GUVO-506364 format. One line per field, with one value per residue: y, x, z of N, C-alpha, C in turn; residue number from 1. Coordinates in Angstrom, 3 decimals. Each point is the difference from the previous one (the first is absolute). Example, Ala and Ser with C-alpha at 12.3 -4.5 7.8 and 13.67 -1.06 7.14 Angstrom:
residues 2
nnorth (-5.690:1.050)
neast (13.190:-0.350)
nup (7.800:-0.720)
canorth (1.190:1.190)
caeast (-0.890:0.820)
caup (0.000:0.060)
cnorth (1.200:1.090)
ceast (0.900:-0.770)
cup (0.000:0.730)
i (1:2)
end
This chain:
residues 287
nnorth (-40.907:0.088:0.883:0.624:0.626:1.051:0.494:-1.292:0.713:0.651:1.168:0.137:-0.180:0.513:0.888:0.318:-0.056:0.567:0.874:0.100:0.115:0.711:0.345:-0.281:1.268:-0.321:0.808:0.625:0.488:1.038:-0.233:1.136:-0.882:-0.508:1.317:-0.548:0.611:-0.241:0.423:0.486:-0.865:0.374:1.285:-0.261:-0.688:1.023:0.933:-0.798:0.081:1.163:-0.112:0.772:1.196:0.465:1.161:0.044:-0.218:0.816:1.002:0.287:0.343:-0.525:0.918:0.762:0.561:-0.247:0.666:-0.224:0.347:0.990:0.070:-0.050:0.869:0.623:0.025:0.189:0.735:0.873:0.129:-0.070:0.801:0.750:-0.205:0.245:1.010:0.370:-0.275:0.654:0.957:-0.220:-0.033:-1.176:0.165:0.805:0.874:-0.469:0.644:1.258:0.220:1.169:0.423:0.908:1.238:0.393:0.289:-1.070:0.049:0.825:1.026:-0.471:0.881:-1.230:-1.003:-0.700:-0.775:-1.316:0.529:0.690:0.475:1.173:0.273:0.130:1.142:0.204:0.020:-0.049:0.779:0.750:-0.083:0.130:0.992:0.405:-0.108:0.487:0.946:-0.096:0.018:0.947:-0.063:-0.369:-1.213:-0.117:-0.933:1.065:-0.326:1.225:0.260:1.251:-0.155:0.945:0.099:0.083:0.929:-0.869:-0.318:0.076:-0.308:-1.015:0.984:0.481:0.556:-1.034:-0.740:0.747:-0.244:-1.177:0.376:1.093:-0.948:-0.879:0.992:0.657:-1.104:0.302:0.131:-0.448:1.046:-0.341:1.229:0.430:-1.317:0.789:-0.221:-0.745:-1.019:-0.425:-0.930:-0.930:-0.829:-0.188:-0.270:1.106:0.544:-0.657:0.241:1.266:-0.107:-0.637:0.950:0.863:-0.682:-0.027:1.172:-1.012:0.328:0.314:1.076:0.506:1.278:-0.081:0.796:-0.117:0.567:0.479:-0.428:0.177:1.045:0.266:1.017:0.710:1.022:-0.704:-0.411:1.214:0.478:-0.980:0.201:1.309:-0.092:-0.887:0.870:0.636:0.523:1.024:-0.044:0.790:-0.110:1.021:-0.910:1.202:0.358:1.197:-0.541:-0.550:1.185:0.499:-0.900:0.061:1.317:-0.414:-0.836:1.274:0.060:-1.016:0.939:1.094:-0.949:-0.276:-1.262:0.217:-1.184:-0.655:-1.080:0.551:-0.317:0.277:1.062:0.346:-0.368:0.654:0.817:-0.548:1.309:-0.443:1.100:0.095:0.278:1.268:0.172:-0.901:0.642:1.145:-0.586:-0.343:1.090:-0.548:0.994)
neast (-69.855:1.197:-0.862:1.148:-0.727:0.779:-0.448:-0.009:0.186:0.601:-0.388:1.090:0.884:-0.986:-0.290:1.271:0.232:-1.188:0.293:1.279:-0.436:-0.956:1.150:0.036:0.410:1.187:-0.727:1.174:-0.774:0.651:-0.099:-0.334:-0.285:-0.381:-0.153:0.004:1.062:-0.580:-0.870:1.172:0.445:-1.025:0.198:1.292:-0.332:-0.797:0.882:0.783:-1.210:0.269:-1.092:-0.793:0.573:-0.998:0.520:-0.882:1.057:-0.505:0.465:-1.173:-0.356:-1.131:0.932:0.094:0.556:0.192:1.060:-0.499:-1.236:0.590:0.758:-1.163:-0.494:1.161:0.157:-1.312:0.412:0.961:-0.119:-1.326:-0.016:0.906:-0.726:-1.075:0.572:0.462:-1.208:-0.477:0.913:-0.299:-1.111:-0.103:-1.320:0.363:-0.860:-0.990:-0.712:0.409:-1.197:0.486:-0.926:-0.465:0.132:-1.120:0.141:0.574:-1.113:0.390:-0.356:-0.089:-0.295:0.414:-0.151:0.250:0.888:0.169:-0.180:-0.702:1.207:-0.468:0.529:-1.010:-0.484:0.688:-0.514:-1.238:0.388:0.628:-1.090:-0.773:0.826:0.067:-1.290:-0.131:0.868:-0.610:-1.181:0.608:0.325:-1.212:0.435:0.765:0.316:-0.369:-1.112:0.281:-1.095:0.062:-1.008:-0.200:-0.504:-1.228:-0.925:0.135:-1.032:-0.582:-1.305:0.830:0.624:1.139:0.386:-0.606:0.408:1.105:0.018:-0.365:0.844:0.382:0.090:0.554:0.754:0.393:0.215:1.240:0.322:1.245:0.485:1.201:0.146:0.240:0.068:0.805:0.654:0.871:-0.841:1.271:-0.833:-0.323:-0.863:-0.328:-1.103:0.363:0.188:-1.017:-0.892:0.426:0.067:-1.153:-0.399:0.597:-0.556:-1.069:0.618:0.855:-0.641:-0.822:0.727:0.662:-0.067:-1.069:-0.698:-0.363:-0.535:-1.211:-0.411:-0.964:0.352:-0.076:-0.796:0.442:-0.244:0.469:1.001:0.145:-0.175:0.755:0.877:-0.167:0.092:0.967:0.304:-0.889:1.099:-0.237:1.317:0.897:1.100:0.810:0.856:0.110:0.984:-0.326:-1.226:0.276:0.508:-1.070:-0.783:0.489:0.133:1.253:-0.667:-0.393:1.299:-0.058:-0.838:0.741:0.920:0.170:0.069:0.155:-0.458:0.663:-0.805:0.927:0.863:-0.903:-0.396:1.250:-0.013:-1.113:0.368:-1.111:-0.085:-0.213:0.683:-0.227:-1.243:0.015:-0.681:0.790:1.006:-0.645:-0.100:1.229:-0.157:-0.042:-0.743)
nup (-27.836:0.536:0.502:0.192:0.931:-0.235:1.144:0.346:1.108:-0.990:-0.475:-0.750:0.966:0.725:-0.943:-0.221:1.295:0.229:-0.948:0.333:1.241:-0.572:-0.540:1.286:-0.043:0.474:0.755:-0.035:0.992:-0.465:1.303:0.608:0.930:-1.168:0.054:1.209:0.481:1.180:-0.940:-0.321:0.922:0.778:-0.322:0.138:1.096:0.249:-0.368:0.721:0.526:-0.588:-0.725:0.748:-0.118:0.751:-0.355:1.013:0.763:0.926:0.730:0.522:-1.238:0.466:0.128:1.061:-1.066:1.264:0.405:1.220:-0.420:-0.627:1.092:0.674:-0.888:0.090:1.309:0.116:-1.009:0.132:1.322:-0.063:-1.054:0.633:1.083:-0.722:-0.625:1.178:0.500:-1.050:0.156:1.293:-0.702:0.613:-0.031:-0.973:0.510:-0.715:0.950:-0.160:0.567:-0.348:0.856:-0.813:-0.438:-0.599:1.295:-0.558:-0.744:-0.962:0.753:-1.239:-0.932:0.294:-0.854:1.101:-0.639:-0.055:-1.192:0.889:-0.220:-0.422:1.176:0.849:0.485:1.099:1.227:-0.512:-0.998:0.900:0.745:-1.072:-0.329:1.260:0.083:-1.231:0.328:1.173:-0.618:-0.726:1.288:-0.349:0.349:-1.074:0.899:0.691:-0.643:-0.400:0.712:-0.455:0.845:-0.898:1.219:-0.530:0.205:0.985:-0.788:1.174:0.059:0.241:-0.628:0.459:-1.138:-0.584:1.010:-0.124:-1.320:0.476:0.946:-0.729:-0.949:0.815:0.447:-1.104:-0.709:0.355:-1.285:0.075:-0.668:-0.385:0.464:-1.243:0.051:-0.699:1.164:-0.694:-0.096:0.003:-0.432:0.891:-0.507:1.274:-0.679:-0.650:1.202:0.536:-0.944:0.031:1.318:-0.025:-0.833:0.807:0.994:-0.774:-0.133:-0.064:-1.109:0.987:-0.154:1.008:-0.349:0.796:-0.803:1.259:-1.077:0.206:-1.201:0.889:-0.744:1.309:0.355:1.015:-0.829:-1.006:0.755:0.499:-1.230:-0.499:0.966:-0.074:-1.318:0.200:0.964:-0.788:-0.508:0.781:0.284:-0.587:0.676:-0.083:0.452:0.562:-0.779:0.476:-0.083:-1.178:-0.310:0.617:-0.619:-1.239:0.095:-0.152:0.787:0.070:-0.348:0.840:0.487:0.096:-0.134:-1.280:-0.366:-1.284:0.367:-0.949:0.109:-0.744:0.961:0.932:-0.676:-0.249:1.289:-0.346:0.995:0.458:0.137:1.219:0.315:-1.311:0.445:0.376:-1.125:-0.560:0.539:-0.220:-1.194:0.345:0.781:1.181:0.386)
canorth (0.691:0.669:1.424:0.845:1.360:1.014:0.866:-0.853:0.383:1.326:0.153:-0.811:-1.333:-0.823:-0.414:-0.836:-1.286:-0.784:-0.331:-1.041:-1.193:-0.656:-0.723:-1.138:0.336:0.051:1.364:0.135:1.424:0.458:1.039:1.038:-0.530:-0.764:0.883:0.430:-0.576:-1.318:-0.968:-0.173:-1.423:-0.574:0.514:-0.733:-1.343:0.105:0.297:-1.211:-0.945:0.733:0.113:1.402:0.963:1.235:1.030:1.042:0.733:1.438:0.833:0.652:1.356:0.842:0.419:1.274:-0.263:0.715:-0.499:-1.319:-1.002:-0.242:-1.003:-1.273:-0.446:-0.539:-1.173:-1.131:-0.559:-0.315:-0.975:-1.288:-0.515:-0.419:-1.258:-1.061:-0.242:-0.695:-1.383:-0.652:-0.192:-1.058:-1.188:-1.198:-0.133:1.332:0.076:0.267:1.325:1.002:1.141:1.077:1.086:1.393:0.828:0.847:1.256:0.069:0.766:1.450:0.504:0.883:-0.171:-0.989:-1.365:-0.752:-1.454:-0.606:0.415:1.260:-0.196:1.214:0.052:1.308:0.753:0.020:-1.081:-1.281:-0.546:-0.436:-1.195:-1.120:-0.288:-0.731:-1.252:-0.854:-0.258:-1.110:-1.218:-0.351:-0.764:-1.407:-0.752:-0.263:-1.302:0.214:0.986:1.170:0.848:1.148:0.457:1.361:0.009:1.212:-0.003:-1.258:0.276:-1.045:0.696:-0.438:0.544:0.862:1.346:0.089:0.006:1.383:0.818:-0.328:0.468:1.117:-0.434:-0.772:0.839:1.239:-0.137:0.986:-0.511:0.935:-0.094:0.651:1.097:0.796:-0.848:-0.371:-0.859:-1.395:-0.983:-1.349:-0.887:-1.400:-0.773:-1.016:-1.292:-0.072:-0.183:-1.436:-0.756:0.384:-0.677:-1.400:0.026:0.169:-1.259:-1.048:0.399:0.189:0.880:1.383:0.392:1.434:0.878:-0.239:0.921:-0.675:1.034:-0.162:0.804:1.123:1.185:0.890:1.026:-0.039:0.495:-1.054:-1.042:0.512:0.132:-1.335:-0.562:0.636:-0.393:-1.415:-0.340:0.833:1.320:1.106:1.113:-0.261:1.182:-0.166:0.247:0.905:-0.533:0.454:-0.880:-1.204:0.331:0.081:-1.350:-0.960:0.598:-0.295:-1.121:0.488:-0.115:-1.336:0.073:1.151:-0.221:-1.356:-0.420:-0.744:-1.210:-0.999:-1.342:-0.541:-1.339:-0.956:-0.156:-0.645:-1.398:-0.721:0.081:0.639:0.565:-0.300:1.293:0.918:1.384:0.380:-0.223:-1.425:-0.221:0.362:-0.896:-1.376:-0.089:0.251:0.796)
caeast (1.261:0.232:0.110:0.235:-0.495:0.195:-1.172:-1.162:-1.132:-0.447:-1.180:0.169:0.466:-1.116:-0.750:0.827:0.221:-1.232:-0.178:0.950:-0.334:-1.125:0.532:0.768:1.375:0.298:0.415:0.833:0.093:1.250:-0.385:1.006:1.066:0.937:0.995:0.961:1.332:0.132:-0.845:0.540:0.113:-1.333:-0.470:0.729:-0.568:-1.292:0.233:0.572:-1.051:-1.057:0.045:-0.268:0.012:-0.706:0.363:-1.022:0.189:0.259:-0.883:-1.056:0.236:-1.088:0.479:0.727:1.394:1.029:1.336:0.128:-0.806:0.621:1.045:-0.688:-0.454:1.169:0.511:-0.915:0.032:1.346:0.620:-0.678:0.367:1.396:0.115:-0.542:0.957:1.144:-0.410:-0.083:1.369:0.660:-0.843:0.597:-0.781:-0.583:-1.368:-0.043:-0.554:-0.100:-0.843:0.150:-0.882:0.400:-1.171:0.068:0.611:1.338:-0.031:-0.217:-1.376:-0.037:-1.164:0.252:-0.231:1.236:-0.074:1.223:1.162:0.486:1.067:0.143:-0.844:-0.503:0.701:-0.657:0.273:-0.582:0.784:1.282:-0.278:-0.178:1.301:0.803:-0.711:0.231:1.439:0.306:-0.548:0.798:1.169:-0.401:0.905:-0.583:-0.662:-1.393:-0.687:-0.433:-1.073:-0.302:-1.339:-0.343:-1.438:-0.774:-0.821:-0.739:-1.378:-0.856:-0.866:0.207:1.214:0.832:-0.430:-1.431:-0.735:0.017:-0.808:-1.412:-0.510:-0.950:-1.203:-0.832:-0.460:-0.662:-0.404:0.788:1.253:1.113:1.161:1.192:0.447:-0.895:-1.034:0.382:1.182:-0.323:-0.131:0.320:-0.706:-0.127:-0.914:0.679:-0.139:1.033:1.280:0.120:0.022:1.221:1.137:-0.051:0.415:1.452:0.584:-0.176:0.571:1.432:0.649:-0.143:0.969:0.255:-1.066:-1.345:-0.996:-1.236:-1.033:-1.032:0.294:-0.932:0.650:-1.030:0.430:-0.679:-1.360:-0.811:-0.232:-0.904:-1.346:-0.559:-0.227:-1.188:-1.155:-0.333:-0.333:-1.032:0.442:-0.845:0.884:1.433:0.788:1.438:0.788:1.109:1.337:0.566:-0.484:0.811:1.356:-0.058:-0.178:1.006:1.306:0.538:-0.745:-1.101:0.398:-0.409:-1.398:-0.289:0.660:-0.230:0.677:-0.784:0.803:-0.662:0.548:0.341:0.586:-1.053:-0.875:0.769:0.212:-1.262:-0.837:-1.302:-0.418:-1.351:-0.667:0.810:-0.467:-0.532:-1.449:-0.218:0.333:-1.135:-1.123:0.279:0.287:-1.124:0.350)
caup (0.248:1.270:-0.294:1.179:-0.223:1.030:-0.013:-0.263:0.841:-0.406:-0.858:-1.208:0.365:0.455:-1.194:-0.864:0.670:-0.126:-1.414:-0.396:0.786:-0.678:-1.157:0.495:0.360:1.431:0.296:1.196:0.354:0.610:0.938:0.275:0.845:-0.826:-0.613:1.007:-0.185:0.616:-0.714:-1.347:-0.314:-0.212:-1.287:-1.021:-0.112:-0.686:-1.415:-0.607:-0.373:-0.696:-1.460:-0.341:1.104:-0.354:0.973:0.093:1.255:-0.058:0.811:-0.772:-0.497:0.496:1.325:-0.086:-0.348:0.743:-0.335:0.622:-0.701:-1.298:0.240:0.195:-1.319:-0.701:0.722:-0.072:-1.348:-0.470:0.902:-0.178:-1.320:0.064:0.741:-0.846:-1.082:0.600:0.231:-1.311:-0.496:0.739:0.034:-0.586:-1.235:-0.116:-0.533:-1.442:-0.264:1.052:-0.360:0.971:-0.408:0.047:-0.247:-1.195:0.412:-0.597:-1.250:0.136:0.010:-1.167:-0.865:-1.036:0.468:0.163:0.127:0.523:-0.796:0.559:0.977:0.810:1.189:0.361:1.028:1.287:0.940:-0.373:-1.108:0.559:0.792:-0.937:-0.604:0.980:0.215:-1.167:-0.112:0.906:-0.613:-1.171:0.435:-0.038:-0.876:-1.326:-0.040:0.392:-0.840:0.758:-0.513:0.857:-0.362:0.401:0.228:0.151:1.203:0.003:0.399:0.533:0.957:1.384:0.600:-0.825:-0.375:-0.295:1.270:0.490:-0.905:0.188:1.292:-0.091:-0.704:0.911:1.111:-0.403:-1.407:-0.738:-0.525:0.164:-0.879:0.553:-0.862:-0.834:-0.590:-1.361:0.025:-0.322:1.066:-0.483:0.927:-0.385:0.836:0.800:-0.675:-1.030:0.681:0.316:-1.253:-0.706:0.643:-0.434:-1.402:-0.021:0.469:-1.009:-1.295:0.273:-0.974:0.456:1.016:0.057:0.475:-0.521:0.551:0.359:0.069:-1.020:-1.200:-0.050:0.564:0.524:0.947:1.300:-0.176:-0.631:0.999:1.020:-0.565:-0.197:1.325:0.535:-0.822:0.188:1.376:0.594:0.424:-0.450:-0.353:0.140:0.321:-0.184:1.204:-0.356:0.235:1.269:1.062:-0.073:0.455:1.457:0.539:-0.451:-0.244:-1.328:-0.552:-0.837:-1.403:-0.439:-0.415:-0.846:-1.279:-0.473:-1.222:-0.990:-0.180:-0.849:0.248:-1.314:0.045:0.321:-1.161:-1.063:0.393:-0.130:1.189:-0.159:1.271:0.458:0.135:-0.813:0.068:1.308:-0.021:0.284:1.415:0.843:-0.272:0.444:1.428:0.906:1.181)
cnorth (0.508:1.475:0.774:1.426:0.875:0.986:-0.768:0.399:1.380:-0.044:-0.873:-1.433:-0.927:-0.531:-0.983:-1.374:-0.900:-0.463:-1.151:-1.302:-0.776:-0.784:-1.122:0.283:0.024:1.367:0.031:1.486:0.311:1.191:0.958:-0.558:-0.740:0.859:0.651:-0.724:-1.431:-1.078:-0.313:-1.468:-0.638:0.473:-0.751:-1.392:0.014:0.196:-1.218:-0.947:0.664:0.010:1.453:0.830:1.277:1.008:1.136:0.948:1.480:0.759:0.759:1.402:0.980:0.428:1.351:-0.276:0.954:-0.540:-1.401:-1.046:-0.266:-1.023:-1.382:-0.563:-0.629:-1.298:-1.217:-0.660:-0.482:-1.081:-1.387:-0.636:-0.512:-1.321:-1.174:-0.360:-0.744:-1.474:-0.772:-0.300:-1.201:-1.291:-1.178:-0.373:1.299:-0.054:0.358:1.436:0.856:1.156:1.038:1.180:1.348:0.792:0.845:1.390:0.146:0.970:1.497:0.338:1.050:-0.338:-0.892:-1.380:-0.766:-1.497:-0.529:0.376:1.300:-0.275:1.161:-0.033:1.427:0.676:-0.074:-1.272:-1.349:-0.649:-0.508:-1.272:-1.225:-0.405:-0.816:-1.402:-0.989:-0.351:-1.164:-1.318:-0.467:-0.728:-1.496:-0.762:-0.381:-1.346:0.095:1.087:1.127:0.738:1.101:0.555:1.397:0.112:1.410:-0.045:-1.233:0.238:-1.265:0.656:-0.350:0.544:0.975:1.346:0.090:0.017:1.417:0.903:-0.223:0.595:1.191:-0.366:-0.744:0.873:1.154:-0.042:1.064:-0.637:1.045:-0.301:0.765:1.049:-0.314:-0.803:-0.472:-0.955:-1.458:-0.857:-1.386:-1.010:-1.434:-0.675:-1.048:-1.374:-0.157:-0.072:-1.490:-0.846:0.288:-0.657:-1.469:-0.121:0.108:-1.268:-1.042:0.355:0.343:0.898:1.471:0.291:1.511:0.776:-0.331:0.990:-0.763:1.065:-0.301:0.868:1.234:1.198:0.999:1.038:-0.212:0.478:-1.061:-1.087:0.463:0.091:-1.367:-0.679:0.559:-0.448:-1.425:-0.327:1.059:1.352:1.084:1.210:-0.469:1.301:-0.340:0.353:0.889:-0.602:0.394:-0.862:-1.279:0.261:0.122:-1.401:-0.895:0.600:-0.263:-1.147:0.423:-0.133:-1.340:0.020:1.125:-0.044:-1.441:-0.258:-0.713:-1.206:-1.046:-1.366:-0.722:-1.439:-1.057:-0.258:-0.712:-1.479:-0.816:0.051:0.751:0.480:-0.384:1.280:1.045:1.455:0.280:-0.183:-1.461:-0.303:0.290:-0.915:-1.379:-0.128:0.291:0.751:-0.015)
ceast (0.062:0.278:0.146:-0.431:0.339:-1.155:-1.291:-1.224:-0.551:-1.196:0.088:0.341:-1.116:-0.803:0.810:0.227:-1.220:-0.210:0.915:-0.252:-1.135:0.440:0.943:1.442:0.152:0.590:0.777:0.127:1.346:-0.323:1.158:1.193:1.063:1.123:0.918:1.327:0.088:-0.831:0.526:0.084:-1.334:-0.600:0.673:-0.584:-1.339:0.200:0.580:-1.062:-1.158:0.227:-0.120:0.079:-0.668:0.202:-1.015:0.227:0.265:-0.990:-0.975:0.408:-1.028:0.274:0.685:1.486:0.935:1.363:0.210:-0.772:0.541:1.119:-0.620:-0.506:1.154:0.460:-0.893:-0.018:1.404:0.654:-0.610:0.377:1.427:0.178:-0.543:0.975:1.223:-0.319:-0.098:1.397:0.667:-0.820:0.704:-0.698:-0.783:-1.441:0.029:-0.408:0.003:-0.819:0.128:-0.848:0.710:-1.265:0.186:0.503:1.432:0.011:-0.193:-1.489:-0.125:-1.212:0.342:-0.159:1.320:-0.296:1.367:1.257:0.606:1.047:0.094:-0.947:-0.450:0.864:-0.780:0.235:-0.524:0.767:1.349:-0.166:-0.142:1.328:0.877:-0.552:0.311:1.475:0.409:-0.493:0.855:1.303:-0.301:0.912:-0.677:-0.710:-1.483:-0.609:-0.537:-1.102:-0.257:-1.342:-0.236:-1.516:-0.573:-0.742:-0.900:-1.386:-0.724:-0.857:0.261:1.275:0.697:-0.643:-1.504:-0.844:-0.079:-0.864:-1.491:-0.586:-0.942:-1.276:-0.942:-0.595:-0.883:-0.557:0.686:1.304:1.090:1.094:1.149:0.490:1.384:-1.113:0.330:1.189:-0.401:-0.139:0.281:-0.518:0.034:-0.942:0.810:-0.072:1.026:1.396:0.225:0.115:1.277:1.232:0.045:0.460:1.518:0.714:0.000:0.561:1.482:0.724:-0.046:1.018:0.200:-1.198:-1.310:-0.947:-1.290:-1.043:-1.040:0.340:-0.879:0.612:-1.067:0.632:-0.720:-1.447:-0.910:-0.325:-1.029:-1.433:-0.656:-0.291:-1.288:-1.261:-0.446:-0.462:-0.831:0.444:-0.902:0.828:1.442:0.695:1.475:0.725:1.178:1.361:0.540:-0.464:0.825:1.424:0.059:-0.028:1.201:1.381:0.458:-0.736:-1.171:0.327:-0.416:-1.414:-0.280:0.712:-0.256:0.703:-0.992:0.842:-0.807:0.660:0.393:0.484:-1.043:-0.888:0.714:0.229:-1.286:-0.889:-1.289:-0.479:-1.436:-0.815:0.800:-0.423:-0.599:-1.513:-0.324:0.299:-1.209:-1.201:0.177:0.374:-1.260:0.478:-1.161)
cup (1.436:-0.286:1.310:-0.329:1.193:-0.092:-0.215:0.813:-0.366:-0.922:-1.251:0.368:0.434:-1.180:-0.845:0.610:-0.147:-1.435:-0.425:0.753:-0.651:-1.223:0.427:0.336:1.523:0.315:1.314:0.315:0.664:0.894:0.260:0.774:-0.803:-0.560:1.033:-0.213:0.522:-0.703:-1.397:-0.406:-0.285:-1.313:-1.138:-0.209:-0.726:-1.491:-0.723:-0.532:-0.757:-1.512:-0.441:1.286:-0.499:1.120:-0.040:1.175:-0.240:0.845:-0.896:-0.444:0.553:1.440:-0.182:-0.204:0.743:-0.441:0.565:-0.800:-1.406:0.130:0.183:-1.329:-0.782:0.661:-0.201:-1.375:-0.391:0.861:-0.184:-1.333:-0.004:0.715:-0.819:-1.123:0.523:0.233:-1.310:-0.539:0.666:0.065:-0.665:-1.303:-0.141:-0.508:-1.477:-0.296:1.261:-0.544:1.106:-0.448:0.098:-0.293:-1.253:0.345:-0.466:-1.186:0.244:0.002:-1.095:-0.859:-1.193:0.624:0.019:0.032:0.431:-0.778:0.522:1.070:0.975:1.193:0.271:1.047:1.310:0.804:-0.479:-1.146:0.486:0.830:-0.896:-0.622:0.958:0.221:-1.126:-0.155:0.893:-0.578:-1.174:0.354:0.060:-0.962:-1.315:-0.106:0.362:-0.875:0.881:-0.744:1.018:-0.449:0.542:0.071:-0.041:1.328:-0.050:0.579:0.439:1.073:1.459:0.629:-0.920:-0.312:-0.187:1.261:0.552:-0.869:0.207:1.283:-0.112:-0.742:0.936:1.102:-0.464:-1.418:-0.862:-0.444:0.105:-1.009:0.640:-0.981:-0.589:-0.677:-1.398:-0.034:-0.290:1.253:-0.598:1.014:-0.516:0.991:0.775:-0.668:-1.115:0.601:0.253:-1.263:-0.778:0.585:-0.412:-1.457:-0.111:0.448:-1.111:-1.369:0.186:-0.994:0.432:1.105:-0.044:0.525:-0.697:0.666:0.271:0.317:-1.073:-1.211:-0.141:0.714:0.433:0.926:1.335:-0.128:-0.584:1.016:1.029:-0.502:-0.180:1.331:0.592:-0.747:0.305:1.416:0.699:0.500:-0.555:-0.416:0.100:0.378:-0.166:1.291:-0.373:0.352:1.370:1.162:0.034:0.499:1.516:0.599:-0.299:-0.205:-1.429:-0.674:-0.864:-1.483:-0.597:-0.572:-0.989:-1.349:-0.429:-1.316:-0.925:-0.426:-0.752:0.191:-1.282:0.073:0.321:-1.215:-1.146:0.294:-0.041:1.221:-0.317:1.361:0.327:0.117:-0.768:0.085:1.369:0.030:0.286:1.467:0.879:-0.216:0.650:1.465:0.795:1.229:0.988)
i (1:2:3:4:5:6:7:8:9:10:11:12:13:14:15:16:17:18:19:20:21:22:23:24:25:26:27:28:29:30:31:32:33:34:35:36:37:38:39:40:41:42:43:44:45:46:47:48:49:50:51:52:53:54:55:56:57:58:59:60:61:62:63:64:65:66:67:68:69:70:71:72:73:74:75:76:77:78:79:80:81:82:83:84:85:86:87:88:89:90:91:92:93:94:95:96:97:98:99:100:101:102:103:104:105:106:107:108:109:110:111:112:113:114:115:116:117:118:119:120:121:122:123:124:125:126:127:128:129:130:131:132:133:134:135:136:137:138:139:140:141:142:143:144:145:146:147:148:149:150:151:152:153:154:155:156:157:158:159:160:161:162:163:164:165:166:167:168:169:170:171:172:173:174:175:176:177:178:179:180:181:182:183:184:185:186:187:188:189:190:191:192:193:194:195:196:197:198:199:200:201:202:203:204:205:206:207:208:209:210:211:212:213:214:215:216:217:218:219:220:221:222:223:224:225:226:227:228:229:230:231:232:233:234:235:236:237:238:239:240:241:242:243:244:245:246:247:248:249:250:251:252:253:254:255:256:257:258:259:260:261:262:263:264:265:266:267:268:269:270:271:272:273:274:275:276:277:278:279:280:281:282:283:284:285:286:287)
end
């Protein structure tokens, strides 16, 4: 298949591109320049020849959320998604599938478990961002199957959140949890992101919102303790919320709050997670 990927050079995109390439798919990276006004015709020509379009583009959440950067978070997701949807709508031969990522931050940060049957969104900037992001993807024409994947925190030792969590362990043999520590940490192994995307491509009966998270519901404290135990930590400490607020501003909410999310649709569709539990994750990675 010809598969176009926006955000192909990012953390997830690099892994996914290599994974799909190994299965013989032709990967077409959609670089930032492709989403400029003057490149609209070229983007259209690319989409005309694609079987699948995967939208991973978006500025990193791991940044201080100033008012300016919040606008960048919205623009980098909503604008890119809108341009892709426009290209799909005008394609002479429409792609069979459009996968647009979102995040589990859509759901409320409450003491209950949410699955795809939950229509109610949470409160705050991240939930609003996911809502706008997904609303743009839903403008996809009915001829193209739409899947919106709500991702948890993607774990891989070579980048992203886990790389940052490993730094104090490697330097000081000390593990760190984010206060209060009891907040949920919805997570997914990078290998399941890649395998799960391939599963979605090959199962045309699946459409709509799909939670791409591991079925193992854990807290930040549990993750920190297991991380420290598995990689030689001699102690753990909790990072106070005020420190995160100084560093990240409003972005601290992304870390100090969390959602309990269950991948009901993936499991009901017969998907078998390669890494269903956090204990298995730590047993199967090398650092």
